[in-house]
C-alpha positions as a Markdown table, in Angstrom:
| # | Residue | x | y | z |
|---|---|---|---|---|
| 1 | Met | -41.5 | -40.5 | 25.9 |
| 2 | Ala | -44.4 | -42.5 | 24.7 |
| 3 | Val | -46.0 | -39.5 | 23.0 |
| 4 | Gly | -42.7 | -38.8 | 21.2 |
| 5 | Gln | -42.5 | -42.4 | 20.0 |
| 6 | Gly | -46.1 | -42.3 | 18.8 |
| 7 | Asn | -45.4 | -39.1 | 16.8 |
| 8 | Phe | -42.3 | -40.6 | 15.3 |
| 9 | Cys | -44.2 | -43.8 | 14.3 |
| 10 | Asn | -47.0 | -41.7 | 12.8 |
| 11 | Leu | -44.4 | -39.6 | 10.8 |
| 12 | Leu | -42.7 | -42.8 | 9.6 |
| 13 | Ala | -46.0 | -44.3 | 8.4 |
| 14 | Lys | -46.9 | -41.1 | 6.6 |
| 15 | Phe | -43.5 | -41.0 | 4.9 |
| 16 | Phe | -43.7 | -44.6 | 3.8 |
| 17 | Leu | -47.2 | -44.3 | 2.4 |
| 18 | Phe | -46.4 | -41.0 | 0.7 |
| 19 | Val | -43.2 | -42.3 | -1.0 |
| 20 | Val | -44.7 | -45.7 | -2.1 |
| 21 | Asn | -47.9 | -44.1 | -3.5 |
| 22 | Val | -46.0 | -41.4 | -5.3 |
| 23 | Leu | -44.1 | -44.2 | -7.1 |
| 24 | Ile | -47.4 | -45.9 | -7.8 |
| 25 | Trp | -48.8 | -42.7 | -9.2 |
| 26 | Ile | -45.7 | -42.2 | -11.5 |
| 27 | Leu | -46.1 | -45.8 | -12.8 |
| 28 | Gly | -49.8 | -45.2 | -13.4 |
| 29 | Cys | -49.1 | -42.0 | -15.3 |
| 30 | Val | -46.6 | -43.8 | -17.5 |
| 31 | Leu | -49.0 | -46.7 | -18.3 |
| 32 | Leu | -51.9 | -44.3 | -18.8 |
| 33 | Ala | -50.0 | -42.1 | -21.1 |
| 34 | Ala | -48.6 | -45.0 | -23.1 |
| 35 | Gly | -52.1 | -46.6 | -23.5 |
| 36 | Ile | -53.7 | -43.3 | -24.5 |
| 37 | Ile | -51.0 | -42.5 | -27.1 |
| 38 | Ala | -51.2 | -46.1 | -28.5 |
| 39 | Glu | -55.0 | -45.9 | -28.7 |
| 40 | Leu | -54.9 | -42.5 | -30.5 |
| 41 | Gln | -52.4 | -43.8 | -33.0 |
| 42 | Lys | -54.9 | -46.4 | -34.1 |
| 43 | Glu | -56.8 | -43.6 | -35.9 |
| 44 | Asp | -54.1 | -43.7 | -38.6 |
| 45 | Tyr | -55.2 | -47.3 | -39.4 |
| 46 | Gly | -58.9 | -46.4 | -39.6 |
| 47 | Asp | -61.7 | -47.9 | -37.4 |
| 48 | Val | -60.3 | -50.9 | -35.6 |
| 49 | Ser | -62.0 | -53.0 | -32.9 |
| 50 | Ser | -60.9 | -55.7 | -30.6 |
| 51 | Ser | -61.8 | -57.1 | -27.2 |
| 52 | Val | -60.3 | -55.7 | -24.0 |
| 53 | Leu | -58.1 | -58.8 | -23.6 |
| 54 | Ala | -56.8 | -58.5 | -27.1 |
| 55 | Ser | -55.9 | -54.8 | -26.9 |
| 56 | Pro | -52.6 | -53.9 | -25.1 |
| 57 | Ala | -53.5 | -50.2 | -25.3 |
| 58 | Ile | -56.8 | -50.7 | -23.4 |
| 59 | Ile | -55.1 | -52.9 | -20.8 |
| 60 | Cys | -52.5 | -50.2 | -20.2 |
| 61 | Ile | -55.2 | -47.6 | -19.8 |
| 62 | Ile | -57.2 | -49.7 | -17.3 |
| 63 | Ile | -54.2 | -50.6 | -15.2 |
| 64 | Gly | -52.7 | -47.1 | -15.5 |
| 65 | Ser | -56.0 | -45.5 | -14.4 |
| 66 | Ile | -56.3 | -47.8 | -11.3 |
| 67 | Leu | -52.7 | -47.1 | -10.3 |
| 68 | Phe | -53.1 | -43.4 | -10.9 |
| 69 | Leu | -56.1 | -43.2 | -8.7 |
| 70 | Leu | -54.6 | -45.4 | -6.0 |
| 71 | Gly | -51.4 | -43.3 | -5.9 |
| 72 | Ile | -53.3 | -40.0 | -5.6 |
| 73 | Leu | -55.5 | -41.3 | -2.8 |
| 74 | Gly | -52.6 | -42.8 | -0.9 |
| 75 | Ser | -50.1 | -40.0 | -1.2 |
| 76 | Val | -52.6 | -37.1 | -0.6 |
| 77 | Gly | -54.4 | -39.0 | 2.1 |
| 78 | Ala | -51.2 | -39.7 | 4.0 |
| 79 | Leu | -49.7 | -36.3 | 3.6 |
| 80 | Val | -52.7 | -34.2 | 4.6 |
| 81 | Glu | -54.2 | -36.9 | 6.9 |
| 82 | Leu | -57.6 | -36.9 | 5.2 |
| 83 | Tyr | -59.8 | -39.4 | 7.0 |
| 84 | Tyr | -62.2 | -40.3 | 4.2 |
| 85 | Val | -59.6 | -40.3 | 1.5 |
| 86 | Leu | -57.6 | -42.9 | 3.5 |
| 87 | Met | -60.7 | -44.9 | 4.0 |
| 88 | Ile | -61.3 | -45.1 | 0.2 |
| 89 | Tyr | -57.7 | -45.9 | -0.3 |
| 90 | Val | -57.8 | -48.8 | 2.2 |
| 91 | Leu | -61.0 | -50.1 | 0.6 |
| 92 | Leu | -59.6 | -49.9 | -3.0 |
| 93 | Leu | -56.3 | -51.5 | -2.1 |
| 94 | Gly | -58.1 | -54.2 | -0.2 |
| 95 | Ile | -60.2 | -55.1 | -3.2 |
| 96 | Ile | -57.1 | -55.2 | -5.4 |
| 97 | Leu | -55.3 | -57.4 | -2.9 |
| 98 | Leu | -58.2 | -59.8 | -2.7 |
| 99 | Val | -58.4 | -60.0 | -6.5 |
| 100 | Glu | -54.7 | -60.7 | -6.7 |
| 101 | Ile | -54.8 | -63.4 | -4.1 |
| 102 | Gly | -57.9 | -64.9 | -5.8 |
| 103 | Ile | -56.2 | -65.0 | -9.2 |
| 104 | Ala | -53.0 | -66.6 | -7.7 |
| 105 | Ala | -55.1 | -69.2 | -5.8 |
| 106 | Phe | -57.1 | -70.0 | -9.0 |
| 107 | Ile | -53.9 | -70.4 | -11.1 |
| 108 | Phe | -52.4 | -72.7 | -8.4 |
| 109 | Ile | -55.4 | -74.8 | -7.7 |
| 110 | Arg | -56.9 | -75.0 | -11.2 |
| 111 | Ser | -53.8 | -75.2 | -13.3 |
| 112 | Asp | -55.6 | -77.3 | -16.0 |
| 113 | Lys | -58.4 | -74.7 | -16.3 |
| 114 | Thr | -55.8 | -71.9 | -16.4 |
| 115 | Glu | -54.1 | -73.7 | -19.3 |
| 116 | Asp | -57.4 | -73.8 | -21.3 |
| 117 | Ile | -58.0 | -70.1 | -20.6 |
| 118 | Val | -54.5 | -69.1 | -21.8 |
| 119 | Arg | -54.9 | -71.2 | -24.9 |
| 120 | Glu | -58.3 | -69.7 | -25.7 |
| 121 | Asn | -57.0 | -66.2 | -25.3 |
| 122 | Met | -53.9 | -66.9 | -27.5 |
| 123 | Glu | -56.2 | -68.3 | -30.2 |
| 124 | Glu | -58.3 | -65.2 | -29.9 |
| 125 | Leu | -55.2 | -63.1 | -30.4 |
| 126 | Ile | -54.5 | -65.0 | -33.6 |
| 127 | Ile | -58.0 | -64.5 | -34.9 |
| 128 | Lys | -57.8 | -60.7 | -34.3 |
| 129 | Tyr | -54.3 | -60.3 | -35.6 |
| 130 | Arg | -55.3 | -58.0 | -38.4 |
| 131 | Asp | -57.9 | -56.1 | -36.4 |
| 132 | Asp | -55.6 | -54.1 | -34.2 |
| 133 | Pro | -52.2 | -52.7 | -35.2 |
| 134 | Asp | -50.9 | -52.7 | -31.6 |
| 135 | Leu | -51.9 | -56.3 | -31.2 |
| 136 | Gln | -50.2 | -57.2 | -34.5 |
| 137 | Asn | -47.0 | -55.6 | -33.4 |
| 138 | Leu | -47.1 | -57.3 | -30.1 |
| 139 | Ile | -47.6 | -60.8 | -31.6 |
| 140 | Asp | -44.9 | -60.2 | -34.2 |
| 141 | Ser | -42.5 | -59.2 | -31.4 |
| 142 | Ile | -43.4 | -62.3 | -29.3 |
| 143 | Gln | -43.0 | -64.7 | -32.3 |
| 144 | Ser | -39.8 | -63.3 | -33.8 |
| 145 | Asp | -37.9 | -61.8 | -30.9 |
| 146 | Leu | -39.1 | -63.0 | -27.5 |
| 147 | Leu | -40.1 | -66.6 | -27.9 |
| 148 | Glu | -39.1 | -67.5 | -31.5 |
| 149 | Cys | -42.3 | -69.5 | -32.2 |
| 150 | Cys | -45.3 | -69.6 | -34.5 |
| 151 | Gly | -48.9 | -70.1 | -33.6 |
| 152 | Val | -50.2 | -71.5 | -30.3 |
| 153 | Asp | -49.2 | -75.1 | -30.8 |
| 154 | Gly | -47.7 | -74.7 | -34.2 |
| 155 | Pro | -47.9 | -72.9 | -37.6 |
| 156 | Asn | -51.2 | -74.6 | -38.5 |
| 157 | Asp | -53.0 | -72.5 | -35.8 |
| 158 | Trp | -52.8 | -69.5 | -38.2 |
| 159 | Glu | -55.5 | -71.1 | -40.2 |
| 160 | Leu | -57.8 | -69.7 | -37.5 |
| 161 | Asn | -57.2 | -66.3 | -38.9 |
| 162 | Pro | -59.6 | -65.4 | -41.8 |
| 163 | Tyr | -56.8 | -63.8 | -43.8 |
| 164 | Phe | -54.3 | -66.7 | -43.5 |
| 165 | Asn | -56.9 | -69.6 | -43.8 |
| 166 | Cys | -56.3 | -71.8 | -46.8 |
| 167 | Ser | -59.9 | -71.3 | -47.9 |
| 168 | Ser | -59.6 | -67.6 | -47.8 |
| 169 | Pro | -59.6 | -65.5 | -51.1 |
| 170 | Ser | -56.9 | -63.4 | -49.5 |
| 171 | Leu | -53.5 | -63.2 | -51.1 |
| 172 | Gln | -52.1 | -64.4 | -47.8 |
| 173 | Ser | -54.1 | -67.6 | -47.8 |
| 174 | Cys | -52.2 | -70.7 | -46.5 |
| 175 | Ser | -49.5 | -68.4 | -45.2 |
| 176 | Val | -48.2 | -67.2 | -41.8 |
| 177 | Pro | -47.0 | -63.8 | -40.7 |
| 178 | Phe | -43.4 | -62.8 | -41.5 |
| 179 | Ser | -42.6 | -63.0 | -37.7 |
| 180 | Cys | -42.9 | -66.8 | -38.0 |
| 181 | Cys | -39.9 | -66.9 | -40.4 |
| 182 | Leu | -36.4 | -67.9 | -39.4 |
| 183 | Pro | -34.0 | -65.0 | -39.3 |
| 184 | Gly | -32.1 | -64.6 | -42.6 |
| 185 | Asn | -28.6 | -63.3 | -43.4 |
| 186 | Ser | -30.0 | -60.0 | -44.7 |
| 187 | Ser | -30.9 | -57.1 | -42.4 |
| 188 | Val | -33.9 | -56.3 | -44.6 |
| 189 | Val | -37.1 | -58.0 | -43.4 |
| 190 | Asn | -38.8 | -60.1 | -46.0 |
| 191 | Thr | -42.5 | -59.6 | -45.3 |
| 192 | Gln | -43.5 | -62.3 | -47.8 |
| 193 | Cys | -41.3 | -65.1 | -46.4 |
| 194 | Gly | -44.3 | -66.9 | -44.9 |
| 195 | Asp | -46.3 | -67.0 | -48.1 |
| 196 | Asp | -47.8 | -70.5 | -49.0 |
| 197 | Val | -45.8 | -72.3 | -46.2 |
| 198 | Leu | -49.1 | -74.0 | -45.0 |
| 199 | Leu | -49.7 | -75.6 | -48.4 |
| 200 | Pro | -49.4 | -79.5 | -48.1 |
| 201 | Gln | -46.7 | -79.6 | -50.8 |
| 202 | Asn | -44.5 | -77.3 | -48.7 |
| 203 | Ser | -44.8 | -79.3 | -45.4 |
| 204 | Gly | -41.4 | -81.0 | -46.0 |
| 205 | Thr | -39.5 | -77.7 | -46.2 |
| 206 | Arg | -41.5 | -75.9 | -43.6 |
| 207 | Asp | -38.9 | -76.3 | -40.8 |
| 208 | Gln | -36.3 | -74.7 | -43.0 |
| 209 | Leu | -38.4 | -71.5 | -43.5 |
| 210 | Ile | -40.3 | -70.8 | -40.3 |
| 211 | Tyr | -40.4 | -71.7 | -36.6 |
| 212 | Thr | -42.4 | -74.9 | -36.1 |
| 213 | Glu | -42.7 | -74.9 | -32.3 |
| 214 | Gly | -45.8 | -73.3 | -30.8 |
| 215 | Cys | -45.7 | -70.2 | -28.6 |
| 216 | Tyr | -47.6 | -71.9 | -25.7 |
| 217 | Asp | -44.9 | -74.4 | -25.0 |
| 218 | Gln | -42.2 | -71.7 | -25.3 |
| 219 | Phe | -44.2 | -69.4 | -23.0 |
| 220 | Glu | -44.7 | -72.3 | -20.5 |
| 221 | Asp | -40.9 | -72.9 | -20.4 |
| 222 | Val | -40.2 | -69.2 | -19.8 |
| 223 | Ile | -42.7 | -69.0 | -16.9 |
| 224 | Arg | -41.3 | -72.2 | -15.4 |
| 225 | Asn | -37.8 | -70.8 | -15.5 |
| 226 | Leu | -38.9 | -67.4 | -14.1 |
| 227 | Leu | -41.2 | -68.9 | -11.5 |
| 228 | Pro | -38.9 | -68.3 | -8.5 |
| 229 | Val | -38.4 | -64.7 | -9.5 |
| 230 | Leu | -42.1 | -64.1 | -10.3 |
| 231 | Ser | -43.1 | -65.7 | -7.0 |
| 232 | Gly | -40.7 | -63.5 | -5.1 |
| 233 | Val | -42.0 | -60.4 | -6.9 |
| 234 | Leu | -45.6 | -61.4 | -6.2 |
| 235 | Ile | -44.9 | -62.0 | -2.5 |
| 236 | Gly | -43.1 | -58.7 | -2.3 |
| 237 | Ile | -46.0 | -56.8 | -3.9 |
| 238 | Ile | -48.6 | -58.5 | -1.6 |
| 239 | Ala | -46.4 | -57.8 | 1.5 |
| 240 | Met | -46.1 | -54.2 | 0.5 |
| 241 | Glu | -49.9 | -53.9 | 0.0 |
| 242 | Phe | -50.5 | -55.5 | 3.4 |
| 243 | Met | -48.1 | -53.1 | 5.0 |
| 244 | Ser | -49.7 | -50.1 | 3.2 |
| 245 | Ile | -53.2 | -51.2 | 4.4 |
| 246 | Phe | -51.9 | -51.7 | 8.0 |
| 247 | Leu | -50.2 | -48.3 | 8.1 |
| 248 | Ala | -53.1 | -46.5 | 6.5 |
| 249 | Ile | -55.5 | -48.1 | 9.0 |
| 250 | Gly | -53.1 | -46.9 | 11.8 |
| 251 | Leu | -53.3 | -43.4 | 10.5 |
| 252 | Ile | -57.1 | -43.6 | 10.3 |
| 253 | Val | -57.2 | -44.7 | 13.9 |
| 254 | Asp | -54.9 | -41.9 | 15.0 |
| 255 | Ile | -56.9 | -39.2 | 13.1 |
| 256 | Arg | -60.1 | -40.5 | 14.6 |
| 257 | Gln | -58.6 | -40.5 | 18.1 |
| 258 | Glu | -57.3 | -36.9 | 17.6 |
| 259 | Arg | -60.7 | -35.8 | 16.5 |
| 260 | Lys | -62.4 | -37.5 | 19.5 |
| 261 | Ala | -59.9 | -35.9 | 21.9 |
| 262 | Ser | -60.3 | -32.5 | 20.4 |
| 263 | Lys | -64.1 | -32.8 | 20.6 |
| 264 | Gln | -63.9 | -33.8 | 24.3 |
| 265 | Trp | -61.5 | -31.0 | 25.0 |
| 266 | Tyr | -63.9 | -28.4 | 23.6 |
| 267 | Glu | -66.8 | -30.0 | 25.5 |
| 268 | Phe | -64.8 | -29.5 | 28.8 |
| 269 | His | -63.6 | -26.0 | 27.8 |
| 270 | Pro | -66.6 | -24.2 | 26.4 |
| 271 | Lys | -65.1 | -20.8 | 27.4 |
| 272 | Gln | -62.0 | -21.5 | 25.4 |
| 273 | Lys | -64.1 | -22.0 | 22.3 |
| 274 | Arg | -66.1 | -18.8 | 23.0 |
| 275 | Lys | -62.8 | -16.8 | 23.5 |
| 276 | Arg | -61.6 | -18.0 | 20.1 |
| 277 | Ser | -64.9 | -16.8 | 18.6 |
| 278 | Glu | -64.6 | -13.5 | 20.3 |
| 279 | Val | -61.0 | -13.0 | 19.1 |
| 280 | Ser | -62.1 | -13.8 | 15.6 |
| 281 | Asn | -65.0 | -11.4 | 15.8 |
| 282 | Phe | -62.8 | -8.7 | 17.2 |
| 283 | Ala | -60.3 | -9.2 | 14.4 |
| 284 | Leu | -63.1 | -8.8 | 11.9 |
| 285 | Thr | -64.5 | -5.6 | 13.5 |
| 286 | Pro | -63.3 | -2.3 | 11.9 |
| 287 | Arg | -61.2 | -0.4 | 14.4 |
| 288 | Ser | -61.6 | 3.3 | 15.2 |
| 289 | Lys | -58.8 | 5.6 | 14.1 |
| 290 | Tyr | -58.8 | 7.4 | 17.5 |
């Protein structure tokens, strides 16, 4: 009875690990494909460059590659019961889990430092707005559709960008991107609606043309409202990772015990091993036709 229960638990652990890691593999494939396609499409815009943090395509490729590798190791290792593959899977998943816990703890303990990091990265995105078409589309979507905002703390932050700075010789100097503009009655997007709005003489009518609230405050409000949901999702992910590590370690122990038992059995039954060798040699020996 105990053996049967052990086999059932082993089968259940293998099924759980296989299904979960197949889903992880599929998610990794989607992110990896999306990142590669987005990165290849940049060739249409010429040679562009940006940091890893400022490139959504590169971030998708990195995360997708990690999930792809993790899914392959977990699903194949569980299905075929490969000892060393499962060991690598546990090690990689353990590192990811520690990184996640470390980031969560840092955000919780050093919330002031986290705010500075987020602001610095948002300012970097504004500076590199024209350097990466994917980044440009992302910022435009956030400002116009998602958060309805402009700049980090306000429209004046767009002076950080060399194209929109008031001292720039660019045609868009003292302007903001069209995604900062308030929605109009027309369905046609006016890409020049943000021209010259940063000029001092236009400060009185600025709130009638563009969003004047910064994206950081809007982002903070969204995170605060979604905090219970995000906390639940994070706890669920960490719990699933812990369970996957626990089940994978259980399979590793079972595989090791089976190997040890098999080795001991052959040590106590040397003739059985020799008989199998003789049978194999007999099967390979050409037979006489008489």
